[in-house]
Structure formats: structure tokens, C-alpha cells
C-alpha positions in Angstrom: 2.5 17.7 -0.2 3.8 13.5 -1.5 1.4 11.6 -3.0 2.3 7.4 -3.0 1.0 5.5 -5.3 1.9 1.6 -4.8 1.3 -1.0 -6.9 1.8 -4.9 -6.8 0.3 -8.3 -7.7 -1.8 -10.8 -5.7 -1.2 -14.4 -5.4 -3.8 -16.2 -7.2 -3.7 -18.8 -4.3 -4.6 -16.1 -1.5 -8.3 -15.5 -0.7 -9.1 -12.0 -1.9 -11.3 -11.7 1.5 -7.7 -12.5 4.0 -5.6 -9.9 1.1 -8.4 -7.4 1.7 -8.4 -7.4 5.1 -4.7 -7.5 5.5 -4.3 -4.2 3.5 -7.0 -2.6 5.5 -5.4 -3.7 8.7 -1.7 -1.9 7.0 -3.8 0.9 6.1 -5.3 1.6 9.1 -2.1 1.2 10.9 -0.5 4.0 8.5 -4.3 6.4 9.6 -3.2 5.8 13.3 0.6 6.4 13.0 1.2 9.3 10.1 -2.5 10.6 9.7 -2.5 9.4 6.5 -5.6 7.8 4.9 -5.0 5.1 2.2 -7.2 3.7 -0.1 -7.3 0.3 -2.2 -8.2 -0.2 -5.8 -7.7 -2.9 -8.2 -6.9 -2.9 -11.8 -9.9 -2.8 -13.9 -8.9 -5.4 -16.2 -6.2 -7.2 -14.1 -8.1 -8.1 -10.9 -4.7 -9.3 -9.2 -3.3 -6.1 -9.7 -4.0 -3.7 -6.7 -2.9 -0.2 -6.0 -2.7 1.7 -2.5 -3.0 5.3 -2.5 -2.0 7.8 -0.1 -2.7 11.6 -0.5 -1.4 14.5 1.2 1.6 13.2 3.0 3.3 15.7 5.0 6.5 14.2 6.1 7.5 11.9 3.7 10.3 10.5 5.9 8.2 9.5 8.9 5.6 8.1 6.5 8.5 5.8 4.5 9.5 4.7 8.3 5.9 4.2 9.6 5.2 2.1 5.5 8.3 0.3 6.0 7.4 -0.8 9.9 3.6 -1.6 9.0 4.4 -3.1 5.8 7.1 -5.8 7.5 4.8 -6.2 10.6 1.6 -7.4 8.6 3.7 -9.3 6.3 2.6 -8.6 3.4 4.9 -9.6 0.9 3.7 -12.7 1.3 0.6 -12.1 -0.4 2.3 -11.0 -3.6 3.5 -12.2 -6.2 7.0 -11.3 -7.8 8.7 -12.2 -4.7 6.7 -9.8 -2.9 7.4 -6.9 -5.0 5.9 -3.6 -4.1 6.7 -0.8 -6.8 6.5 2.7 -5.0 5.9 5.8 -7.0 5.9 9.1 -4.9 4.4 12.5 -7.0 4.4 16.0 -6.2 2.4 19.3 -7.5 3.5 20.6 -10.4 4.7 23.8 -9.4 
């Protein structure tokens, strides 16, 4: 099983409600396609830094493809600073 931690900075000129709704649609699409439910967090000391967490991904290749396609379909990068840069980290349980 793989856990995904994806963090990025949301633009200050984007409505928080719009950004939350957009990420919510992304996560709902990923749940439908990959069966993985995501969580959305914000950094405690910087409300513009957000993190999506997806735990217990059993098929990383299929999830990667779904994630890539759904991020593009939802135009997620238009919400972000740094030219839409999303930092994706993948973790597995320690042996």
C-alpha cells in the first residue's frame, strides 16, 4: 500500500470556497475512479499551503493515471501559485 502526500500553495486571489469546492470535486472523482478517499488539510501557520492525503492506494500506477487526468480535468493548477506546482510524495510502510 502507498500513501500520497501532495502539497502546494493556493493563490491569494482565489476564493477559498471556490478552491475548496474544486479540490472536493477532484477528490470525489478519485474516489469514484480509484476507490481512494482523500483528505484536505492546510498548514497550521500558513493557510495558503494545502495538502491532499490519499492513504492505502493499492494500485499506484492506476492511481497515478487517475490523479493526473483528474487534476487536468478539474484545472487544479489554475488555483495554485508557483506555476501550478504540486509536490507529490509517496510513502510506504516501513519493513
